[in-house]
N, C-alpha and C positions, 0 to 999 in steps of 0.2 A: 407355862411359857414365860420366857424372860421378857423384860421390857427394855426399851431404849429410852434413855433420859438425856435431854440437853441440859447440862449444868453450866449456867452462864452468869457472868457479872455484866450488868447493864448500866448505862447512864440513864438518867431520868428521861432524856429525850430518845431512848431506845437503841442506842448504839452499843454493840458488843466489842468493837475495836475502833480506835481512833485512826488507824491506818498509818500511824507515825511511830517510829521506834518499835518497841515491843507491841504497841497497840493497846496495852492494858495499864499504862502508867497511871491513869486516873483512878484505878482501884485502890491505890495506897492512901488516898485522901480520907476514906471512911473505913478502911480495914482496921480492925481493933482486935484485942485479945478476946473479947466477947464473941465477935464474929468468927475468929479463928477457931475457938473452941466449938462453936455451933456447927462449923463446917464438918467436924467429925460426925455429927448427927446427920447432916445433909447427905453425906456420901457413905453412910454406914452399910448400905446394902450393895454398893458398887463392887463388882469383882473383875470388871474389864473397863479400861480407860481407852477412849478413842480420840484420836487427834487428826486434824488436817496437817498438811506438810508444814506450814509456817508455825503453827502452835507446837507441833512435835519437835521441830528443830530448836525452838526456844526452850521448851520444857526439858528436852534431852541435854541441851547445852548447860542448863542451870542445875537441874535436879540430879543428874547422873554424878555430879561432883559434890553432892551434899550427903550428910551434914558436915559442917565444919565446926571448929571449936567455938566460933562466934554464933552459931545457930541457936535459936530459941528452942525451948522444949517442943513447941508446936511444929517448928520447922524440922526438927529431928524426927518427930513422929511421922510427919508427912513425907519426908525423904525416905524413910524406911518403907512406908506404904507404897509410894509411887515407884520406887525401884523394884519392889517385889511383885506388884500387881501385873496381871496380864495386860498388855498394851497392843493396840492396833493403830497403825498410821495409814491413812487413806491418801494416796498420791499417785498421780500419773507420771510424775517426773523423777521421784526418788528411785534409785536403783537398789537400795538396801536400807534396812533399819537396824542400826547397830546397838541400840539400847537393849539391855537384857529383857527377856520375856516379851519381846515386841515382834509382831508379824506385820508384813506389808500387804495391803490390799490395793491393787492397781486399777480395778474396774469392777463392773457388775455388782454395784453396791446393793441393789435390791435382792439379788440372788444370795450374795455372801451373808448379808445381815439377816435375811429371813431364815437362812439355815442356822446362824448363830442363835437367833431367838428361840428356835425349836430345840436346841441342845440343852442339857442340864447346866444349871448355873444360876447366878443371881443377875443383878442389874448391869446393863451395858451403858456406860455414860460417856457422852461426847463432852469433852472439856473445851470451852471456848470455841475456837474454830468456826466462826460464823458462816463462812462460805460453805463449809461441809454441812452445817446445820441446814442451809438453804437447799442443798442437794437431798438431804434426808427428808425435809419437809415436802419437797416436790414428789418424792417417792412414797410419801405417807408412812414413813418408818418411825416417827417419833411418837412415843406413848405418853410422855410426861415432860414438863419443863420445871426445872428447879432454878429459880432466878434470884440473884441478889442485886437489887436495884440500889445504886449509889446516888447520893444527893449531889450530883454534878451534871451539868449540861455542857457538852462539847461542841455542838453545832454541826458536826459532820463526822463521817467515818463509815464503818460497815454496820448496817442495822442488823439486829437479830432476825427480824421478819422482813423479807424482801417485799417490795411493792406488790400489791394485789394478793397478798397472803390472806386467806380467810379461814379462821379456825374458831370452833366453839370450845371453850375451856371450862373446866370445873375446878374451883379453888379447893384444895384439900388441906392446906397448911399455910400459916403466915406467922411472921415474927418480926418485930422491929427492934433495932439496936440503938444504944445510946449515941453511937457515932452518926446516926441519921440514915444508915442503910436499912433496907427492908428485904426480908426473905419471903418469896412467894412460891408456892408449889402448886402447879396446875396439871391436871390430868386432861388429855385430849378427849373430847366428847365423841 
């Protein structure tokens, strides 16, 4: 059976989005070549990328036009991967999903993703999209968290875990980076 992973970048105070601009501008402070290279390991088993509406629009707007001549080797490799991988956008307001290899799911998350988990394939990964993660948490659909915690405190935003979330987690992997970021991989108990 396939698993669903939430792959998130977090502030030290637990926010997955600042709620301003792209919401993820703070990730650049500790993003390094070392972390970029390790990201290939983090997502090595992902064969489906899942986004909420806001993250999808940002990712599509940027990555569908990549790589460019100015792109780094890592950006080129990621652009090739993200443009080729199967993608799902979950939204009740979008009418279509234009990015290649993308399908739109407009409701019945528990039914749709339970079916996907039982189909052949590898790991289904939610990228960013903290509000979508909240919905998946409520439905008990997340099997694992892969978190990159950045050494920054922003004071407000959208937390990864909404108030009153209670989970028992088992640490299965960790790594620290010279930039001060820390990777944590947790399986839900």
